C-alpha positions as CSV (number, residue, x, y, z in Angstrom):
1,M,34.5,23.5,108.6
2,L,30.8,23.3,107.6
3,V,28.2,25.8,108.6
4,A,24.5,25.0,108.1
5,G,22.5,28.2,107.6
6,A,23.4,31.4,105.9
7,G,21.4,33.8,108.1
8,V,23.0,36.4,110.3
9,S,24.3,33.9,112.8
10,G,25.8,31.5,110.2
11,I,27.5,34.3,108.2
12,A,28.8,35.9,111.3
13,A,30.4,32.6,112.4
14,A,31.8,32.0,108.9
15,S,33.2,35.6,108.8
16,G,35.1,35.2,112.1
17,L,36.4,31.8,111.3
18,L,37.6,32.8,107.8
19,R,39.4,35.8,109.4
20,D,41.3,33.3,111.6
21,G,42.4,31.2,108.6
22,H,39.9,28.3,108.8
23,D,38.5,26.6,105.7
24,V,34.8,27.3,105.9
25,T,31.8,26.4,103.6
26,V,28.3,27.7,104.4
27,F,25.3,25.7,103.2
28,E,21.9,27.4,102.8
29,Q,18.7,25.5,102.0
30,R,17.0,28.5,100.2
31,P,17.9,29.1,96.5
32,Q,19.1,32.5,97.2
33,L,20.4,34.5,100.2
34,R,17.6,36.5,101.7
35,A,17.0,37.9,105.2
36,G,13.6,37.2,106.5
37,G,11.7,39.4,109.0
38,G,11.9,43.1,109.5
39,A,14.5,45.0,111.6
40,V,16.7,43.9,114.5
41,T,18.1,45.9,117.4
42,I,21.9,45.9,117.6
43,W,22.8,46.5,121.3
44,P,26.4,47.3,122.4
45,N,27.2,43.6,123.0
46,G,26.4,42.8,119.3
47,A,27.9,46.0,117.9
48,T,31.2,45.1,119.5
49,V,31.3,41.7,117.7
50,L,30.4,43.3,114.4
51,R,33.3,45.7,114.9
52,Q,35.7,42.7,115.6
53,L,34.5,41.2,112.3
54,G,35.3,44.4,110.4
55,V,31.6,45.0,109.6
56,A,31.0,48.7,109.4
57,M,27.5,49.8,110.5
58,D,28.0,53.5,109.9
59,G,24.8,54.9,108.2
60,A,22.9,51.6,108.7
61,G,19.4,51.8,110.2
62,Q,18.7,54.3,113.0
63,R,20.7,55.1,116.1
64,L,18.5,55.3,119.1
65,S,18.8,57.6,122.1
66,T,15.8,56.6,124.1
67,V,13.3,53.8,124.6
68,R,10.1,54.9,126.2
69,V,8.0,52.2,127.9
70,V,4.4,53.2,128.7
71,M,1.3,51.6,129.9
72,S,-1.7,51.0,127.7
73,T,-3.5,53.6,129.8
74,G,-1.0,56.2,128.8
75,G,1.0,56.3,132.1
76,R,4.8,56.3,132.0
77,L,6.5,53.1,133.0
78,A,10.1,53.7,132.2
79,T,12.4,55.8,130.0
80,L,15.6,54.0,129.1
81,D,18.5,56.3,128.3
82,V,20.1,54.1,125.7
83,A,22.5,56.9,124.7
84,A,23.9,56.7,128.3
85,M,24.1,52.9,127.9
86,A,26.0,53.3,124.7
87,D,28.5,55.6,126.5
88,R,28.9,53.1,129.3
89,L,29.1,49.9,127.1
90,G,31.2,51.4,124.3
91,A,28.9,51.1,121.3
92,P,25.6,52.7,120.1
93,V,22.2,51.1,120.1
94,R,20.9,50.8,116.5
95,M,17.8,49.5,114.8
96,V,18.7,48.0,111.5
97,P,16.7,46.2,108.8
98,R,17.8,42.6,108.9
99,G,18.6,42.6,105.1
100,V,21.0,45.5,105.6
101,L,22.8,43.7,108.4
102,L,23.1,40.5,106.4
103,D,24.3,42.3,103.3
104,R,27.1,44.0,105.3
105,L,28.1,40.7,106.9
106,L,28.1,39.0,103.4
107,D,30.7,41.6,102.3
108,S,33.2,39.7,104.5
109,V,32.5,36.2,103.2
110,P,33.5,35.4,99.6
111,A,30.5,34.2,97.5
112,E,32.2,31.0,96.6
113,R,32.2,30.0,100.3
114,I,28.4,29.8,100.2
115,R,26.3,27.0,98.6
116,C,22.6,27.7,98.2
117,S,19.8,25.2,97.5
118,S,21.5,22.8,99.9
119,R,18.9,21.5,102.4
120,A,20.5,19.2,104.9
121,V,18.6,16.0,105.5
122,Q,21.0,13.8,107.4
123,I,24.0,14.3,109.8
124,L,26.5,11.4,110.1
125,R,29.5,11.1,112.3
126,T,32.6,9.9,110.6
127,R,36.1,8.9,111.7
128,D,37.5,12.3,110.7
129,G,34.6,14.5,111.7
130,V,31.1,14.8,110.2
131,R,29.3,14.2,106.9
132,V,26.2,16.2,105.9
133,A,23.8,14.7,103.3
134,F,21.6,17.1,101.3
135,A,18.2,16.7,99.6
136,D,19.8,16.9,96.1
137,G,21.8,13.7,96.8
138,T,25.2,15.5,97.4
139,C,27.3,15.2,100.6
140,A,29.9,17.4,102.3
141,D,32.5,16.2,104.7
142,G,34.2,18.4,107.4
143,D,36.1,18.2,110.6
144,L,33.3,20.3,112.3
145,L,29.7,21.2,111.7
146,I,28.2,24.4,113.1
147,G,24.4,24.3,113.1
148,A,23.2,27.8,112.5
149,D,20.0,26.8,110.8
150,G,17.4,28.6,113.0
151,L,14.4,27.7,115.0
152,H,13.5,24.5,113.0
153,S,17.1,23.3,113.0
154,V,17.9,20.0,111.3
155,V,21.3,20.0,113.1
156,R,19.5,20.5,116.5
157,D,17.3,17.5,115.8
158,A,20.3,15.4,114.8
159,V,22.1,16.0,118.1
160,G,19.0,15.1,120.1
161,A,18.4,18.5,121.7
162,K,14.9,19.2,122.9
163,P,12.5,21.1,120.6
164,A,11.4,24.6,121.2
165,E,8.5,25.3,123.5
166,P,5.8,27.9,122.7
167,T,5.4,30.7,125.2
168,G,1.7,31.4,124.5
169,W,2.3,34.6,122.6
170,C,2.8,35.7,119.0
171,S,3.8,38.9,117.1
172,W,1.9,40.5,114.3
173,Q,4.7,42.6,112.8
174,G,6.3,44.3,109.8
175,L,8.7,46.9,108.6
176,A,6.9,49.9,107.0
177,S,8.1,53.0,105.2
178,A,6.1,55.4,107.3
179,P,7.3,59.0,107.5
180,N,5.6,61.2,110.1
181,L,4.1,58.3,112.0
182,I,6.4,59.0,115.0
183,E,7.6,62.3,116.2
184,D,11.3,61.6,117.0
185,Q,13.3,59.1,114.8
186,H,15.8,58.6,117.7
187,V,13.1,57.5,120.2
188,A,11.5,54.0,120.3
189,M,8.3,53.2,122.1
190,V,6.9,50.1,123.8
191,A,3.4,50.0,125.2
192,I,2.4,47.3,127.7
193,G,-1.1,46.3,128.7
194,E,-3.1,43.4,130.2
195,G,-3.9,42.0,126.7
196,G,-0.6,42.4,125.0
197,N,2.0,44.9,124.0
198,V,3.0,47.2,121.1
199,G,6.4,48.3,119.8
200,L,7.2,51.2,117.4
201,W,10.9,51.4,116.7
202,P,12.5,53.6,114.0
203,A,14.7,51.7,111.6
204,G,16.2,54.5,109.5
205,E,15.2,56.3,106.2
206,S,11.6,56.6,107.4
207,A,11.4,52.9,108.1
208,L,9.4,51.8,111.1
209,Q,9.5,48.4,112.8
210,W,6.1,47.8,114.3
211,W,4.7,44.8,116.3
212,F,1.6,43.9,118.2
213,D,1.8,41.0,120.6
214,L,-1.3,38.9,121.4
215,P,-1.9,35.5,122.9
216,W,-1.4,32.4,120.7
217,S,-1.9,28.6,121.1
218,H,-1.5,25.5,118.9
219,D,-5.2,25.6,118.0
220,F,-4.9,29.2,116.8
221,V,-7.1,30.0,113.8
222,R,-6.0,32.9,111.7
223,P,-8.8,35.6,111.5
224,P,-9.9,36.5,108.0
225,R,-9.4,40.2,108.8
226,P,-6.6,40.4,111.3
227,L,-6.4,44.2,111.2
228,E,-9.8,44.3,112.8
229,V,-8.4,42.2,115.7
230,L,-5.5,44.5,116.2
231,R,-7.7,47.6,116.2
232,A,-10.1,46.0,118.6
233,N,-7.2,45.3,121.0
234,F,-4.9,48.3,120.6
235,S,-6.9,51.3,119.4
236,G,-6.8,54.2,121.8
237,W,-3.5,53.2,123.5
238,S,-1.7,56.2,122.0
239,D,-1.9,58.6,119.1
240,S,1.2,57.0,117.5
241,I,-0.3,53.5,117.7
242,D,-3.6,54.8,116.3
243,R,-1.7,56.4,113.3
244,V,0.1,53.1,112.6
245,L,-3.2,51.1,112.8
246,D,-4.8,53.6,110.4
247,T,-2.0,53.1,107.9
248,L,-1.9,49.3,107.9
249,T,-3.9,47.0,105.7
250,D,-4.6,43.3,106.0
251,A,-2.0,42.7,103.3
252,D,0.6,44.1,105.6
253,L,-0.2,41.2,108.0
254,D,0.1,38.4,105.4
255,D,3.3,36.9,106.8
256,S,2.1,37.2,110.4
257,P,1.7,36.1,113.1
258,Y,5.1,34.8,114.4
259,P,4.6,32.6,117.4
260,H,7.1,33.1,120.2
261,F,9.2,30.1,121.2
262,R,11.9,29.3,123.7
263,H,14.4,26.6,123.4
264,P,15.6,24.6,126.4
265,I,19.3,25.5,126.3
266,P,21.1,22.2,125.4
267,R,23.8,20.8,127.5
268,P,27.3,20.4,126.1
269,G,27.1,17.9,123.2
270,R,29.4,15.2,121.8
271,G,31.5,14.9,118.8
272,A,32.2,17.4,116.0
273,V,28.8,19.1,116.0
274,T,27.6,22.2,117.8
275,L,24.8,24.8,117.6
276,L,24.8,28.5,117.3
277,G,22.2,31.3,117.3
278,D,18.5,30.4,117.1
279,A,19.3,26.8,116.5
280,A,20.8,26.7,120.0
281,H,18.6,29.2,121.9
282,T,15.5,30.6,120.3
283,M,14.0,33.0,122.7
284,P,11.1,35.4,122.7
285,P,11.8,38.9,121.2
286,T,11.0,40.7,124.4
287,L,14.6,42.0,124.9
288,A,15.5,42.1,121.2
289,Q,18.5,40.0,122.0
290,G,18.3,37.1,119.5
291,T,20.7,38.6,117.0
292,N,23.0,39.9,119.6
293,Q,23.3,36.5,121.4
294,A,24.0,34.9,118.0
295,L,26.8,37.3,117.4
296,L,28.2,36.6,120.9
297,D,28.0,32.8,120.0
298,A,30.2,33.5,117.0
299,M,32.7,35.5,119.0
300,V,33.0,32.8,121.7
301,L,33.2,30.0,119.2
302,R,36.0,31.8,117.4
303,K,37.9,32.3,120.6
304,A,37.5,28.6,121.5
305,L,38.8,27.3,118.2
306,A,41.7,29.8,118.3
307,S,42.9,28.9,121.8
308,R,42.5,25.1,121.8
309,A,44.5,22.7,119.7
310,D,41.7,20.0,119.9
311,P,38.7,21.2,118.0
312,I,36.3,18.8,119.8
313,S,37.3,20.1,123.2
314,A,37.0,23.7,121.8
315,L,33.3,23.0,120.9
316,R,32.6,21.8,124.4
317,W,34.3,24.8,126.0
318,Y,32.3,27.1,123.7
319,E,29.0,25.4,124.8
320,K,29.8,25.5,128.5
321,T,31.0,29.1,128.3
322,R,27.9,30.4,126.6
323,R,25.3,28.3,128.5
324,R,25.1,30.4,131.7
325,S,24.9,33.7,129.9
326,V,22.4,32.6,127.3
327,N,20.2,31.0,130.0
328,A,20.2,34.3,132.0
329,V,19.1,36.4,128.9
330,S,16.6,33.8,127.9
331,R,14.9,33.7,131.3
332,V,14.5,37.5,131.3
333,A,13.3,37.6,127.7
334,S,10.7,35.0,128.6
335,V,8.9,37.2,131.2
336,P,5.3,37.5,130.0
337,V,4.8,40.4,127.6
338,A,1.5,41.5,129.2
339,H,1.0,42.5,132.8
340,R,-1.8,43.6,135.0
341,R,-2.1,47.2,136.0
342,S,-1.5,46.3,139.6
343,L,2.0,45.1,138.6
344,L,2.8,47.9,136.2
345,E,2.0,50.8,138.4
346,P,4.5,49.8,141.2
347,A,7.2,49.3,138.5
348,A,6.6,52.9,137.4
349,L,7.8,54.1,140.8
350,I,11.3,52.8,140.0
351,S,13.6,55.6,138.7
352,D,14.5,55.8,135.0
353,R,18.1,55.7,136.1
354,L,17.7,52.4,137.9
355,H,15.8,50.9,134.9
356,T,18.7,51.9,132.6
357,W,21.3,50.6,135.0
358,A,19.5,47.2,135.3
359,L,19.5,46.6,131.6
360,S,23.1,47.8,131.2
361,A,24.1,45.5,134.0
362,L,22.4,42.5,132.3
363,L,24.1,43.2,129.0
364,R,27.5,43.7,130.7
365,S,27.3,40.6,132.8
366,T,26.3,38.3,129.9
367,S,28.5,39.6,127.2
368,H,31.9,38.0,128.1
369,R,33.4,41.5,128.2
370,R,36.9,40.4,129.2
371,M,37.1,37.9,126.4
372,S,35.7,40.5,124.0
373,A,38.2,43.1,125.0
374,A,41.0,40.6,124.5
375,I,39.8,39.6,121.1
376,S,39.6,43.3,120.1
377,R,43.1,43.9,121.3
378,D,44.4,40.9,119.5
379,D,42.7,42.0,116.3
380,A,44.1,45.5,116.6
381,A,47.6,44.1,117.1
382,R,47.3,41.9,113.9
383,M,46.3,44.9,111.8
384,P,49.1,46.3,109.6
385,Q,50.5,49.5,111.1
386,P,50.9,52.5,108.9
387,S,54.5,53.0,107.8
388,V,56.3,56.1,109.0
389,R,58.7,57.8,106.6
390,R,61.9,58.9,108.2
391,P,63.1,62.4,107.2
């Protein structure tokens, strides 16, 4: 099997398939393995898949107990009890630097299974499966190709899926070493206003994932001093936000902004090619579900190939099985990030318990929990049992 893309989604898929005895090679266009972006939120649905893959997350990032959602005017909107969600769904909520997550996944995939500097330029169907041609003139043949090559996926283009659509928003974001910027390392904050929103999420060892969402369009012109723009839009929202803005420099914004996109979820494809992760369903970061949905893709794909003798029919089953759940998450994640005060104030009347229940219910209903439980039981049964010495 061939996997295009050695990010979190591609390596997770390779890890699971290797555990099941498949012959897997991963191709990465960059000359070395490197995780882009800042930190990611691992919700219980993603944490369960990592546990199935044998990826230990103990000590990684920061476990969260609470997410406080406030209005730009300072009023409370909701307080999500994510510790209760963890108890209900069976795994903690954790903010983890993307590089840490990728490194831990890579521990489960032998280095010789990964080929860097391999940029795919052409996908060809063959009698026995698929052939991938690379920019350096080499080719690779496999019975299946899994496109895990992100937002600008070459594999997605090859199968004729529709391109991603901009949502009209972007994030100015980064991961900073910022002790004392927030009071409680177990509490994340989101602030929502009419012009955008802000997130301050602890990521462990004094690291802080921060982001500022503002409108974006194709004719966007990057301001020469972006920090002035952020301060003009967000100063005064809260003491914590002001402290972060006072700490940042324009150099911290060099890699920003990151426009938000949403992929139309492709219908089941044909032949020996499928899509996984952002290549299949890029979505706005509103729910912090991108990484978790990619991990669920890897889990369902693994189950499909383990339970069906015909690999082509297995790919179609995987695509159909994931389509409804991913569509539901993507729709919720695509709700506009900014809201008028007239909409926010009625939402504040909803109890925190109901807010927490609603998010828990969404995760539960879209996480293939019966399948996940069965995979976990099967994995546990296959593990060697400790021997017992008879007296």
